[in-house]
Structure formats: structure tokens, C-alpha cells
mmCIF file of the N, C-alpha and C atoms, coordinates in Angstrom:
data_MODEL
# 
_entry.id   MODEL 
# 
loop_
_atom_site.group_PDB 
_atom_site.id 
_atom_site.type_symbol 
_atom_site.label_atom_id 
_atom_site.label_alt_id 
_atom_site.label_comp_id 
_atom_site.label_asym_id 
_atom_site.label_entity_id 
_atom_site.label_seq_id 
_atom_site.pdbx_PDB_ins_code 
_atom_site.Cartn_x 
_atom_site.Cartn_y 
_atom_site.Cartn_z 
_atom_site.occupancy 
_atom_site.B_iso_or_equiv 
_atom_site.pdbx_formal_charge 
_atom_site.auth_seq_id 
_atom_site.auth_comp_id 
_atom_site.auth_asym_id 
_atom_site.auth_atom_id 
_atom_site.pdbx_PDB_model_num 
ATOM 1   N N  . MET A 1 1  ? 271.119 58.295 -80.870  1.00 0.00 ? 1  MET A N  1 
ATOM 2   C CA . MET A 1 1  ? 272.113 60.222 -81.464  1.00 0.00 ? 1  MET A CA 1 
ATOM 3   C C  . MET A 1 1  ? 271.620 59.859 -82.665  1.00 0.00 ? 1  MET A C  1 
ATOM 4   N N  . GLN A 1 2  ? 271.389 61.290 -83.073  1.00 0.00 ? 2  GLN A N  1 
ATOM 5   C CA . GLN A 1 2  ? 270.880 61.459 -84.594  1.00 0.00 ? 2  GLN A CA 1 
ATOM 6   C C  . GLN A 1 2  ? 272.279 61.838 -85.283  1.00 0.00 ? 2  GLN A C  1 
ATOM 7   N N  . LEU A 1 3  ? 271.818 61.185 -86.496  1.00 0.00 ? 3  LEU A N  1 
ATOM 8   C CA . LEU A 1 3  ? 273.225 62.037 -87.744  1.00 0.00 ? 3  LEU A CA 1 
ATOM 9   C C  . LEU A 1 3  ? 272.462 62.444 -88.374  1.00 0.00 ? 3  LEU A C  1 
ATOM 10  N N  . PHE A 1 4  ? 273.596 63.298 -89.396  1.00 0.00 ? 4  PHE A N  1 
ATOM 11  C CA . PHE A 1 4  ? 272.665 63.748 -90.595  1.00 0.00 ? 4  PHE A CA 1 
ATOM 12  C C  . PHE A 1 4  ? 273.615 62.171 -91.778  1.00 0.00 ? 4  PHE A C  1 
ATOM 13  N N  . HIS A 1 5  ? 272.917 62.623 -92.697  1.00 0.00 ? 5  HIS A N  1 
ATOM 14  C CA . HIS A 1 5  ? 273.532 61.388 -94.085  1.00 0.00 ? 5  HIS A CA 1 
ATOM 15  C C  . HIS A 1 5  ? 273.214 61.932 -95.476  1.00 0.00 ? 5  HIS A C  1 
ATOM 16  N N  . PHE A 1 6  ? 274.627 62.213 -95.845  1.00 0.00 ? 6  PHE A N  1 
ATOM 17  C CA . PHE A 1 6  ? 274.424 62.675 -96.929  1.00 0.00 ? 6  PHE A CA 1 
ATOM 18  C C  . PHE A 1 6  ? 274.671 61.910 -98.314  1.00 0.00 ? 6  PHE A C  1 
ATOM 19  N N  . ILE A 1 7  ? 274.431 61.627 -99.134  1.00 0.00 ? 7  ILE A N  1 
ATOM 20  C CA . ILE A 1 7  ? 275.381 60.357 -100.391 1.00 0.00 ? 7  ILE A CA 1 
ATOM 21  C C  . ILE A 1 7  ? 275.585 61.725 -101.391 1.00 0.00 ? 7  ILE A C  1 
ATOM 22  N N  . ILE A 1 8  ? 276.561 61.867 -101.684 1.00 0.00 ? 8  ILE A N  1 
ATOM 23  C CA . ILE A 1 8  ? 277.355 63.139 -102.606 1.00 0.00 ? 8  ILE A CA 1 
ATOM 24  C C  . ILE A 1 8  ? 277.596 62.836 -104.206 1.00 0.00 ? 8  ILE A C  1 
ATOM 25  N N  . ARG A 1 9  ? 277.214 62.958 -105.138 1.00 0.00 ? 9  ARG A N  1 
ATOM 26  C CA . ARG A 1 9  ? 278.374 62.585 -106.668 1.00 0.00 ? 9  ARG A CA 1 
ATOM 27  C C  . ARG A 1 9  ? 278.829 63.173 -106.971 1.00 0.00 ? 9  ARG A C  1 
ATOM 28  N N  . VAL A 1 10 ? 280.420 63.374 -107.435 1.00 0.00 ? 10 VAL A N  1 
ATOM 29  C CA . VAL A 1 10 ? 281.012 64.351 -107.748 1.00 0.00 ? 10 VAL A CA 1 
ATOM 30  C C  . VAL A 1 10 ? 282.126 63.856 -109.241 1.00 0.00 ? 10 VAL A C  1 
ATOM 31  N N  . PRO A 1 11 ? 282.562 64.520 -110.027 1.00 0.00 ? 11 PRO A N  1 
ATOM 32  C CA . PRO A 1 11 ? 283.555 63.938 -111.080 1.00 0.00 ? 11 PRO A CA 1 
ATOM 33  C C  . PRO A 1 11 ? 284.465 63.199 -110.638 1.00 0.00 ? 11 PRO A C  1 
ATOM 34  N N  . LYS A 1 12 ? 285.029 62.056 -111.087 1.00 0.00 ? 12 LYS A N  1 
ATOM 35  C CA . LYS A 1 12 ? 286.344 61.074 -110.625 1.00 0.00 ? 12 LYS A CA 1 
ATOM 36  C C  . LYS A 1 12 ? 287.437 62.121 -110.341 1.00 0.00 ? 12 LYS A C  1 
ATOM 37  N N  . GLU A 1 13 ? 287.823 62.948 -111.322 1.00 0.00 ? 13 GLU A N  1 
ATOM 38  C CA . GLU A 1 13 ? 288.132 63.614 -111.433 1.00 0.00 ? 13 GLU A CA 1 
ATOM 39  C C  . GLU A 1 13 ? 289.123 64.880 -110.140 1.00 0.00 ? 13 GLU A C  1 
ATOM 40  N N  . HIS A 1 14 ? 287.245 65.185 -109.586 1.00 0.00 ? 14 HIS A N  1 
ATOM 41  C CA . HIS A 1 14 ? 287.284 65.933 -108.498 1.00 0.00 ? 14 HIS A CA 1 
ATOM 42  C C  . HIS A 1 14 ? 287.314 65.441 -106.941 1.00 0.00 ? 14 HIS A C  1 
ATOM 43  N N  . SER A 1 15 ? 287.146 64.148 -107.048 1.00 0.00 ? 15 SER A N  1 
ATOM 44  C CA . SER A 1 15 ? 286.350 63.187 -105.844 1.00 0.00 ? 15 SER A CA 1 
ATOM 45  C C  . SER A 1 15 ? 287.631 63.602 -104.775 1.00 0.00 ? 15 SER A C  1 
ATOM 46  N N  . SER A 1 16 ? 289.068 63.300 -105.131 1.00 0.00 ? 16 SER A N  1 
ATOM 47  C CA . SER A 1 16 ? 290.029 63.576 -104.377 1.00 0.00 ? 16 SER A CA 1 
ATOM 48  C C  . SER A 1 16 ? 290.476 64.948 -103.609 1.00 0.00 ? 16 SER A C  1 
ATOM 49  N N  . PHE A 1 17 ? 289.174 66.247 -104.466 1.00 0.00 ? 17 PHE A N  1 
ATOM 50  C CA . PHE A 1 17 ? 289.265 67.483 -104.167 1.00 0.00 ? 17 PHE A CA 1 
ATOM 51  C C  . PHE A 1 17 ? 288.632 67.410 -102.396 1.00 0.00 ? 17 PHE A C  1 
ATOM 52  N N  . ILE A 1 18 ? 287.585 66.683 -102.939 1.00 0.00 ? 18 ILE A N  1 
ATOM 53  C CA . ILE A 1 18 ? 286.432 66.871 -101.995 1.00 0.00 ? 18 ILE A CA 1 
ATOM 54  C C  . ILE A 1 18 ? 286.811 66.226 -100.605 1.00 0.00 ? 18 ILE A C  1 
ATOM 55  N N  . TYR A 1 19 ? 287.802 64.757 -101.164 1.00 0.00 ? 19 TYR A N  1 
ATOM 56  C CA . TYR A 1 19 ? 288.563 64.292 -99.809  1.00 0.00 ? 19 TYR A CA 1 
ATOM 57  C C  . TYR A 1 19 ? 289.191 65.109 -99.030  1.00 0.00 ? 19 TYR A C  1 
ATOM 58  N N  . PHE A 1 20 ? 290.235 66.141 -99.642  1.00 0.00 ? 20 PHE A N  1 
ATOM 59  C CA . PHE A 1 20 ? 291.493 66.641 -99.140  1.00 0.00 ? 20 PHE A CA 1 
ATOM 60  C C  . PHE A 1 20 ? 290.169 67.677 -98.286  1.00 0.00 ? 20 PHE A C  1 
ATOM 61  N N  . GLN A 1 21 ? 289.391 68.227 -98.911  1.00 0.00 ? 21 GLN A N  1 
ATOM 62  C CA . GLN A 1 21 ? 288.428 69.373 -97.989  1.00 0.00 ? 21 GLN A CA 1 
ATOM 63  C C  . GLN A 1 21 ? 287.796 68.895 -96.906  1.00 0.00 ? 21 GLN A C  1 
ATOM 64  N N  . MET A 1 22 ? 287.105 67.665 -97.080  1.00 0.00 ? 22 MET A N  1 
ATOM 65  C CA . MET A 1 22 ? 286.874 66.993 -96.168  1.00 0.00 ? 22 MET A CA 1 
ATOM 66  C C  . MET A 1 22 ? 287.664 66.637 -94.611  1.00 0.00 ? 22 MET A C  1 
ATOM 67  N N  . GLU A 1 23 ? 288.833 66.045 -95.461  1.00 0.00 ? 23 GLU A N  1 
ATOM 68  C CA . GLU A 1 23 ? 289.801 66.022 -94.325  1.00 0.00 ? 23 GLU A CA 1 
ATOM 69  C C  . GLU A 1 23 ? 290.327 67.432 -94.045  1.00 0.00 ? 23 GLU A C  1 
ATOM 70  N N  . ALA A 1 24 ? 290.548 68.349 -94.276  1.00 0.00 ? 24 ALA A N  1 
ATOM 71  C CA . ALA A 1 24 ? 290.970 69.317 -93.994  1.00 0.00 ? 24 ALA A CA 1 
ATOM 72  C C  . ALA A 1 24 ? 289.620 69.910 -92.436  1.00 0.00 ? 24 ALA A C  1 
ATOM 73  N N  . CYS A 1 25 ? 288.565 69.555 -92.992  1.00 0.00 ? 25 CYS A N  1 
ATOM 74  C CA . CYS A 1 25 ? 287.268 70.369 -92.132  1.00 0.00 ? 25 CYS A CA 1 
ATOM 75  C C  . CYS A 1 25 ? 286.988 69.092 -91.272  1.00 0.00 ? 25 CYS A C  1 
ATOM 76  N N  . GLU A 1 26 ? 288.388 68.836 -90.637  1.00 0.00 ? 26 GLU A N  1 
ATOM 77  C CA . GLU A 1 26 ? 287.987 67.351 -89.297  1.00 0.00 ? 26 GLU A CA 1 
ATOM 78  C C  . GLU A 1 26 ? 287.363 67.127 -88.243  1.00 0.00 ? 26 GLU A C  1 
ATOM 79  N N  . GLY A 1 27 ? 286.535 66.177 -87.914  1.00 0.00 ? 27 GLY A N  1 
ATOM 80  C CA . GLY A 1 27 ? 285.241 66.492 -87.296  1.00 0.00 ? 27 GLY A CA 1 
ATOM 81  C C  . GLY A 1 27 ? 284.098 67.091 -88.131  1.00 0.00 ? 27 GLY A C  1 
ATOM 82  N N  . LEU A 1 28 ? 283.726 67.274 -88.873  1.00 0.00 ? 28 LEU A N  1 
ATOM 83  C CA . LEU A 1 28 ? 282.497 67.134 -89.781  1.00 0.00 ? 28 LEU A CA 1 
ATOM 84  C C  . LEU A 1 28 ? 281.718 66.222 -89.816  1.00 0.00 ? 28 LEU A C  1 
ATOM 85  N N  . GLY A 1 29 ? 282.563 65.181 -90.203  1.00 0.00 ? 29 GLY A N  1 
ATOM 86  C CA . GLY A 1 29 ? 282.083 64.145 -90.338  1.00 0.00 ? 29 GLY A CA 1 
ATOM 87  C C  . GLY A 1 29 ? 282.863 63.026 -91.007  1.00 0.00 ? 29 GLY A C  1 
ATOM 88  N N  . PHE A 1 30 ? 282.070 61.872 -91.070  1.00 0.00 ? 30 PHE A N  1 
ATOM 89  C CA . PHE A 1 30 ? 283.597 60.427 -91.197  1.00 0.00 ? 30 PHE A CA 1 
ATOM 90  C C  . PHE A 1 30 ? 282.493 60.524 -93.256  1.00 0.00 ? 30 PHE A C  1 
ATOM 91  N N  . TYR A 1 31 ? 283.620 60.083 -93.786  1.00 0.00 ? 31 TYR A N  1 
ATOM 92  C CA . TYR A 1 31 ? 282.430 59.654 -95.910  1.00 0.00 ? 31 TYR A CA 1 
ATOM 93  C C  . TYR A 1 31 ? 283.651 58.433 -96.171  1.00 0.00 ? 31 TYR A C  1 
ATOM 94  N N  . SER A 1 32 ? 283.464 58.229 -97.158  1.00 0.00 ? 32 SER A N  1 
ATOM 95  C CA . SER A 1 32 ? 284.412 56.842 -97.624  1.00 0.00 ? 32 SER A CA 1 
ATOM 96  C C  . SER A 1 32 ? 283.173 56.797 -99.065  1.00 0.00 ? 32 SER A C  1 
ATOM 97  N N  . THR A 1 33 ? 283.909 56.265 -100.150 1.00 0.00 ? 33 THR A N  1 
ATOM 98  C CA . THR A 1 33 ? 283.362 56.322 -101.673 1.00 0.00 ? 33 THR A CA 1 
ATOM 99  C C  . THR A 1 33 ? 282.505 55.039 -101.536 1.00 0.00 ? 33 THR A C  1 
ATOM 100 N N  . LEU A 1 34 ? 281.700 55.103 -102.091 1.00 0.00 ? 34 LEU A N  1 
ATOM 101 C CA . LEU A 1 34 ? 280.411 54.087 -102.399 1.00 0.00 ? 34 LEU A CA 1 
ATOM 102 C C  . LEU A 1 34 ? 281.158 53.258 -103.545 1.00 0.00 ? 34 LEU A C  1 
ATOM 103 N N  . GLU A 1 35 ? 280.643 52.238 -103.421 1.00 0.00 ? 35 GLU A N  1 
ATOM 104 C CA . GLU A 1 35 ? 281.210 51.259 -104.810 1.00 0.00 ? 35 GLU A CA 1 
ATOM 105 C C  . GLU A 1 35 ? 281.440 51.769 -105.952 1.00 0.00 ? 35 GLU A C  1 
ATOM 106 N N  . PHE A 1 36 ? 282.076 51.193 -106.789 1.00 0.00 ? 36 PHE A N  1 
ATOM 107 C CA . PHE A 1 36 ? 282.147 51.951 -108.068 1.00 0.00 ? 36 PHE A CA 1 
ATOM 108 C C  . PHE A 1 36 ? 282.768 50.902 -109.264 1.00 0.00 ? 36 PHE A C  1 
ATOM 109 N N  . ILE A 1 37 ? 281.601 50.746 -110.430 1.00 0.00 ? 37 ILE A N  1 
ATOM 110 C CA . ILE A 1 37 ? 282.557 50.031 -111.415 1.00 0.00 ? 37 ILE A CA 1 
ATOM 111 C C  . ILE A 1 37 ? 283.551 50.907 -111.963 1.00 0.00 ? 37 ILE A C  1 
ATOM 112 N N  . PRO A 1 38 ? 284.959 50.449 -111.867 1.00 0.00 ? 38 PRO A N  1 
ATOM 113 C CA . PRO A 1 38 ? 286.238 51.174 -113.062 1.00 0.00 ? 38 PRO A CA 1 
ATOM 114 C C  . PRO A 1 38 ? 286.058 51.703 -114.139 1.00 0.00 ? 38 PRO A C  1 
ATOM 115 N N  . GLY A 1 39 ? 286.059 52.804 -114.594 1.00 0.00 ? 39 GLY A N  1 
ATOM 116 C CA . GLY A 1 39 ? 286.014 53.678 -116.253 1.00 0.00 ? 39 GLY A CA 1 
ATOM 117 C C  . GLY A 1 39 ? 284.660 54.387 -116.014 1.00 0.00 ? 39 GLY A C  1 
ATOM 118 N N  . GLN A 1 40 ? 283.672 54.436 -114.390 1.00 0.00 ? 40 GLN A N  1 
ATOM 119 C CA . GLN A 1 40 ? 282.618 55.153 -114.087 1.00 0.00 ? 40 GLN A CA 1 
ATOM 120 C C  . GLN A 1 40 ? 283.373 56.714 -114.490 1.00 0.00 ? 40 GLN A C  1 
ATOM 121 N N  . SER A 1 41 ? 282.729 56.842 -115.113 1.00 0.00 ? 41 SER A N  1 
ATOM 122 C CA . SER A 1 41 ? 283.134 58.936 -115.152 1.00 0.00 ? 41 SER A CA 1 
ATOM 123 C C  . SER A 1 41 ? 282.799 59.511 -113.471 1.00 0.00 ? 41 SER A C  1 
ATOM 124 N N  . PHE A 1 42 ? 282.276 59.487 -112.195 1.00 0.00 ? 42 PHE A N  1 
ATOM 125 C CA . PHE A 1 42 ? 281.751 59.940 -111.022 1.00 0.00 ? 42 PHE A CA 1 
ATOM 126 C C  . PHE A 1 42 ? 281.702 58.947 -110.107 1.00 0.00 ? 42 PHE A C  1 
ATOM 127 N N  . ARG A 1 43 ? 282.170 59.701 -108.597 1.00 0.00 ? 43 ARG A N  1 
ATOM 128 C CA . ARG A 1 43 ? 282.033 58.835 -107.321 1.00 0.00 ? 43 ARG A CA 1 
ATOM 129 C C  . ARG A 1 43 ? 281.205 59.415 -106.680 1.00 0.00 ? 43 ARG A C  1 
ATOM 130 N N  . ASP A 1 44 ? 280.096 58.301 -105.938 1.00 0.00 ? 44 ASP A N  1 
ATOM 131 C CA . ASP A 1 44 ? 279.391 58.941 -104.940 1.00 0.00 ? 44 ASP A CA 1 
ATOM 132 C C  . ASP A 1 44 ? 279.968 58.153 -103.738 1.00 0.00 ? 44 ASP A C  1 
ATOM 133 N N  . ILE A 1 45 ? 279.871 59.663 -102.484 1.00 0.00 ? 45 ILE A N  1 
ATOM 134 C CA . ILE A 1 45 ? 280.413 59.839 -101.952 1.00 0.00 ? 45 ILE A CA 1 
ATOM 135 C C  . ILE A 1 45 ? 279.556 60.034 -100.681 1.00 0.00 ? 45 ILE A C  1 
ATOM 136 N N  . ASP A 1 46 ? 279.295 59.324 -99.308  1.00 0.00 ? 46 ASP A N  1 
ATOM 137 C CA . ASP A 1 46 ? 278.447 58.695 -98.116  1.00 0.00 ? 46 ASP A CA 1 
ATOM 138 C C  . ASP A 1 46 ? 279.659 59.561 -96.794  1.00 0.00 ? 46 ASP A C  1 
ATOM 139 N N  . ILE A 1 47 ? 278.534 60.005 -96.508  1.00 0.00 ? 47 ILE A N  1 
ATOM 140 C CA . ILE A 1 47 ? 278.777 60.953 -95.475  1.00 0.00 ? 47 ILE A CA 1 
ATOM 141 C C  . ILE A 1 47 ? 277.941 61.128 -94.360  1.00 0.00 ? 47 ILE A C  1 
ATOM 142 N N  . LYS A 1 48 ? 278.455 60.976 -93.160  1.00 0.00 ? 48 LYS A N  1 
ATOM 143 C CA . LYS A 1 48 ? 277.755 61.039 -91.958  1.00 0.00 ? 48 LYS A CA 1 
ATOM 144 C C  . LYS A 1 48 ? 278.578 61.981 -90.989  1.00 0.00 ? 48 LYS A C  1 
ATOM 145 N N  . GLY A 1 49 ? 277.805 62.326 -89.615  1.00 0.00 ? 49 GLY A N  1 
ATOM 146 C CA . GLY A 1 49 ? 277.907 62.810 -89.074  1.00 0.00 ? 49 GLY A CA 1 
ATOM 147 C C  . GLY A 1 49 ? 277.482 63.877 -88.029  1.00 0.00 ? 49 GLY A C  1 
ATOM 148 N N  . PRO A 1 50 ? 277.903 63.759 -86.734  1.00 0.00 ? 50 PRO A N  1 
ATOM 149 C CA . PRO A 1 50 ? 277.173 64.194 -86.055  1.00 0.00 ? 50 PRO A CA 1 
ATOM 150 C C  . PRO A 1 50 ? 276.046 65.619 -86.238  1.00 0.00 ? 50 PRO A C  1 
ATOM 151 N N  . ILE A 1 51 ? 274.160 65.512 -85.933  1.00 0.00 ? 51 ILE A N  1 
ATOM 152 C CA . ILE A 1 51 ? 273.734 66.734 -86.497  1.00 0.00 ? 51 ILE A CA 1 
ATOM 153 C C  . ILE A 1 51 ? 273.897 67.878 -86.057  1.00 0.00 ? 51 ILE A C  1 
ATOM 154 N N  . GLU A 1 52 ? 274.776 68.307 -85.484  1.00 0.00 ? 52 GLU A N  1 
ATOM 155 C CA . GLU A 1 52 ? 274.690 69.254 -84.575  1.00 0.00 ? 52 GLU A CA 1 
ATOM 156 C C  . GLU A 1 52 ? 275.958 70.075 -85.919  1.00 0.00 ? 52 GLU A C  1 
ATOM 157 N N  . PHE A 1 53 ? 277.166 69.315 -86.956  1.00 0.00 ? 53 PHE A N  1 
ATOM 158 C CA . PHE A 1 53 ? 277.333 69.476 -87.801  1.00 0.00 ? 53 PHE A CA 1 
ATOM 159 C C  . PHE A 1 53 ? 276.500 69.776 -89.107  1.00 0.00 ? 53 PHE A C  1 
ATOM 160 N N  . LYS A 1 54 ? 275.754 69.873 -89.132  1.00 0.00 ? 54 LYS A N  1 
ATOM 161 C CA . LYS A 1 54 ? 274.601 69.413 -90.314  1.00 0.00 ? 54 LYS A CA 1 
ATOM 162 C C  . LYS A 1 54 ? 274.448 70.703 -91.487  1.00 0.00 ? 54 LYS A C  1 
ATOM 163 N N  . GLU A 1 55 ? 274.632 71.673 -90.809  1.00 0.00 ? 55 GLU A N  1 
ATOM 164 C CA . GLU A 1 55 ? 274.947 73.261 -91.567  1.00 0.00 ? 55 GLU A CA 1 
ATOM 165 C C  . GLU A 1 55 ? 275.968 73.471 -92.045  1.00 0.00 ? 55 GLU A C  1 
ATOM 166 N N  . GLU A 1 56 ? 276.829 73.257 -90.758  1.00 0.00 ? 56 GLU A N  1 
ATOM 167 C CA . GLU A 1 56 ? 278.159 73.768 -91.298  1.00 0.00 ? 56 GLU A CA 1 
ATOM 168 C C  . GLU A 1 56 ? 278.937 72.955 -92.710  1.00 0.00 ? 56 GLU A C  1 
ATOM 169 N N  . THR A 1 57 ? 278.515 71.531 -92.577  1.00 0.00 ? 57 THR A N  1 
ATOM 170 C CA . THR A 1 57 ? 278.448 70.689 -93.808  1.00 0.00 ? 57 THR A CA 1 
ATOM 171 C C  . THR A 1 57 ? 278.112 71.078 -94.907  1.00 0.00 ? 57 THR A C  1 
ATOM 172 N N  . LEU A 1 58 ? 277.068 71.192 -94.777  1.00 0.00 ? 58 LEU A N  1 
ATOM 173 C CA . LEU A 1 58 ? 275.983 71.818 -95.517  1.00 0.00 ? 58 LEU A CA 1 
ATOM 174 C C  . LEU A 1 58 ? 276.321 73.134 -96.240  1.00 0.00 ? 58 LEU A C  1 
ATOM 175 N N  . ASP A 1 59 ? 277.283 74.295 -95.805  1.00 0.00 ? 59 ASP A N  1 
ATOM 176 C CA . ASP A 1 59 ? 278.204 75.393 -96.203  1.00 0.00 ? 59 ASP A CA 1 
ATOM 177 C C  . ASP A 1 59 ? 279.050 74.888 -96.894  1.00 0.00 ? 59 ASP A C  1 
ATOM 178 N N  . LEU A 1 60 ? 279.861 73.974 -96.028  1.00 0.00 ? 60 LEU A N  1 
ATOM 179 C CA . LEU A 1 60 ? 281.066 73.279 -97.140  1.00 0.00 ? 60 LEU A CA 1 
ATOM 180 C C  . LEU A 1 60 ? 280.930 72.918 -98.347  1.00 0.00 ? 60 LEU A C  1 
ATOM 181 N N  . LEU A 1 61 ? 279.516 71.583 -98.434  1.00 0.00 ? 61 LEU A N  1 
ATOM 182 C CA . LEU A 1 61 ? 279.306 71.000 -99.466  1.00 0.00 ? 61 LEU A CA 1 
ATOM 183 C C  . LEU A 1 61 ? 279.078 72.070 -100.839 1.00 0.00 ? 61 LEU A C  1 
ATOM 184 N N  . ASN A 1 62 ? 277.885 72.966 -100.318 1.00 0.00 ? 62 ASN A N  1 
ATOM 185 C CA . ASN A 1 62 ? 277.743 74.326 -101.152 1.00 0.00 ? 62 ASN A CA 1 
ATOM 186 C C  . ASN A 1 62 ? 278.423 74.503 -102.009 1.00 0.00 ? 62 ASN A C  1 
ATOM 187 N N  . GLY A 1 63 ? 279.478 74.921 -101.177 1.00 0.00 ? 63 GLY A N  1 
ATOM 188 C CA . GLY A 1 63 ? 280.576 75.935 -101.443 1.00 0.00 ? 63 GLY A CA 1 
ATOM 189 C C  . GLY A 1 63 ? 281.976 75.362 -102.446 1.00 0.00 ? 63 GLY A C  1 
ATOM 190 N N  . LEU A 1 64 ? 281.584 74.731 -101.816 1.00 0.00 ? 64 LEU A N  1 
ATOM 191 C CA . LEU A 1 64 ? 282.863 73.315 -103.231 1.00 0.00 ? 64 LEU A CA 1 
ATOM 192 C C  . LEU A 1 64 ? 281.785 73.386 -104.592 1.00 0.00 ? 64 LEU A C  1 
ATOM 193 N N  . LYS A 1 65 ? 280.188 73.475 -104.771 1.00 0.00 ? 65 LYS A N  1 
ATOM 194 C CA . LYS A 1 65 ? 279.616 73.128 -105.800 1.00 0.00 ? 65 LYS A CA 1 
ATOM 195 C C  . LYS A 1 65 ? 280.041 74.434 -107.200 1.00 0.00 ? 65 LYS A C  1 
ATOM 196 N N  . LYS A 1 66 ? 280.626 75.723 -106.279 1.00 0.00 ? 66 LYS A N  1 
ATOM 197 C CA . LYS A 1 66 ? 281.119 76.792 -107.226 1.00 0.00 ? 66 LYS A CA 1 
ATOM 198 C C  . LYS A 1 66 ? 282.172 76.443 -107.629 1.00 0.00 ? 66 LYS A C  1 
ATOM 199 N N  . SER A 1 67 ? 283.091 75.365 -107.589 1.00 0.00 ? 67 SER A N  1 
ATOM 200 C CA . SER A 1 67 ? 284.316 75.189 -107.984 1.00 0.00 ? 67 SER A CA 1 
ATOM 201 C C  . SER A 1 67 ? 284.735 73.515 -108.963 1.00 0.00 ? 67 SER A C  1 
ATOM 202 N N  . THR A 1 68 ? 283.224 72.978 -108.648 1.00 0.00 ? 68 THR A N  1 
ATOM 203 C CA . THR A 1 68 ? 283.160 71.453 -109.628 1.00 0.00 ? 68 THR A CA 1 
ATOM 204 C C  . THR A 1 68 ? 281.661 70.899 -109.294 1.00 0.00 ? 68 THR A C  1 
ATOM 205 N N  . LYS A 1 69 ? 281.127 70.520 -110.236 1.00 0.00 ? 69 LYS A N  1 
ATOM 206 C CA . LYS A 1 69 ? 279.973 69.658 -110.288 1.00 0.00 ? 69 LYS A CA 1 
ATOM 207 C C  . LYS A 1 69 ? 279.681 69.250 -109.026 1.00 0.00 ? 69 LYS A C  1 
ATOM 208 N N  . LEU A 1 70 ? 278.575 69.016 -107.937 1.00 0.00 ? 70 LEU A N  1 
ATOM 209 C CA . LEU A 1 70 ? 278.404 68.425 -107.217 1.00 0.00 ? 70 LEU A CA 1 
ATOM 210 C C  . LEU A 1 70 ? 277.159 67.972 -107.484 1.00 0.00 ? 70 LEU A C  1 
ATOM 211 N N  . GLU A 1 71 ? 276.271 66.615 -106.733 1.00 0.00 ? 71 GLU A N  1 
ATOM 212 C CA . GLU A 1 71 ? 274.729 66.400 -106.928 1.00 0.00 ? 71 GLU A CA 1 
ATOM 213 C C  . GLU A 1 71 ? 274.806 65.930 -105.571 1.00 0.00 ? 71 GLU A C  1 
ATOM 214 N N  . PHE A 1 72 ? 273.453 66.232 -104.997 1.00 0.00 ? 72 PHE A N  1 
ATOM 215 C CA . PHE A 1 72 ? 273.292 65.457 -103.581 1.00 0.00 ? 72 PHE A CA 1 
ATOM 216 C C  . PHE A 1 72 ? 272.227 64.476 -103.870 1.00 0.00 ? 72 PHE A C  1 
ATOM 217 N N  . LEU A 1 73 ? 272.652 62.997 -103.913 1.00 0.00 ? 73 LEU A N  1 
ATOM 218 C CA . LEU A 1 73 ? 271.769 62.009 -104.066 1.00 0.00 ? 73 LEU A CA 1 
ATOM 219 C C  . LEU A 1 73 ? 270.731 61.310 -103.174 1.00 0.00 ? 73 LEU A C  1 
ATOM 220 N N  . LYS A 1 74 ? 271.238 62.185 -101.732 1.00 0.00 ? 74 LYS A N  1 
ATOM 221 C CA . LYS A 1 74 ? 270.861 62.038 -100.725 1.00 0.00 ? 74 LYS A CA 1 
ATOM 222 C C  . LYS A 1 74 ? 271.320 62.929 -99.387  1.00 0.00 ? 74 LYS A C  1 
ATOM 223 N N  . ASP A 1 75 ? 269.889 63.228 -98.622  1.00 0.00 ? 75 ASP A N  1 
ATOM 224 C CA . ASP A 1 75 ? 269.976 64.566 -97.441  1.00 0.00 ? 75 ASP A CA 1 
ATOM 225 C C  . ASP A 1 75 ? 269.180 63.725 -96.467  1.00 0.00 ? 75 ASP A C  1 
ATOM 226 N N  . GLU A 1 76 ? 269.559 63.533 -95.705  1.00 0.00 ? 76 GLU A N  1 
ATOM 227 C CA . GLU A 1 76 ? 268.288 62.340 -94.365  1.00 0.00 ? 76 GLU A CA 1 
ATOM 228 C C  . GLU A 1 76 ? 269.073 63.272 -93.291  1.00 0.00 ? 76 GLU A C  1 
ATOM 229 N N  . VAL A 1 77 ? 268.188 61.961 -92.127  1.00 0.00 ? 77 VAL A N  1 
ATOM 230 C CA . VAL A 1 77 ? 268.779 62.510 -90.871  1.00 0.00 ? 77 VAL A CA 1 
ATOM 231 C C  . VAL A 1 77 ? 268.189 60.992 -90.282  1.00 0.00 ? 77 VAL A C  1 
ATOM 232 N N  . ILE A 1 78 ? 269.356 59.959 -90.061  1.00 0.00 ? 78 ILE A N  1 
ATOM 233 C CA . ILE A 1 78 ? 269.578 58.853 -89.221  1.00 0.00 ? 78 ILE A CA 1 
ATOM 234 C C  . ILE A 1 78 ? 269.950 58.899 -87.865  1.00 0.00 ? 78 ILE A C  1 
ATOM 235 N N  . ILE A 1 79 ? 269.244 57.894 -86.967  1.00 0.00 ? 79 ILE A N  1 
ATOM 236 C CA . ILE A 1 79 ? 269.272 57.469 -85.770  1.00 0.00 ? 79 ILE A CA 1 
ATOM 237 C C  . ILE A 1 79 ? 270.728 56.281 -85.772  1.00 0.00 ? 79 ILE A C  1 
ATOM 238 N N  . ASP A 1 80 ? 271.462 56.454 -85.224  1.00 0.00 ? 80 ASP A N  1 
ATOM 239 C CA . ASP A 1 80 ? 272.715 56.004 -84.817  1.00 0.00 ? 80 ASP A CA 1 
ATOM 240 C C  . ASP A 1 80 ? 272.495 55.401 -83.426  1.00 0.00 ? 80 ASP A C  1 
ATOM 241 N N  . SER A 1 81 ? 272.248 53.802 -83.533  1.00 0.00 ? 81 SER A N  1 
ATOM 242 C CA . SER A 1 81 ? 271.990 53.344 -82.423  1.00 0.00 ? 81 SER A CA 1 
ATOM 243 C C  . SER A 1 81 ? 272.760 52.425 -81.591  1.00 0.00 ? 81 SER A C  1 
# 
């Protein structure tokens, strides 16, 4: 099965908003916060989901770029075995 895999970086103070939006769009993918150092000003968020939802997830994330600084660190397709 093919999955999309994004890693995004957002300001720490906006990370909960990103989590809320991902929860509101239930089923697009799964996310988790990557390890961070206390006091860091950003959070890196790992997002994976079915390849069929890649474009819809990209639309959501690109829309969120309008209200917060959001940087793509990784955009790839992976195989889940």
C-alpha cells in the first residue's frame, strides 16, 4: 500500500491549531509530533496517510499556510508493507 508522508514545521504556538485541523478532517491521515528540545520555538509534525488522500491533505496544509507559518520538510510517497 502506498502512503503519502509529510513532515511539516510550524511555530510551537500554532501546533495545537494544526492538530485541531487534522482531527477535524478525520480520516485524512495520522500525525504525530517528532521529538523536540524543550524551549524550541517550533514543532515538527509527521503526517502519513493513504495516497488517495494526498491531494486533499495538501489542500488543507496549503490553506493553513495562509494563517500560520508552515514549512514542508518532507514530501514523499512510501510503501507500507
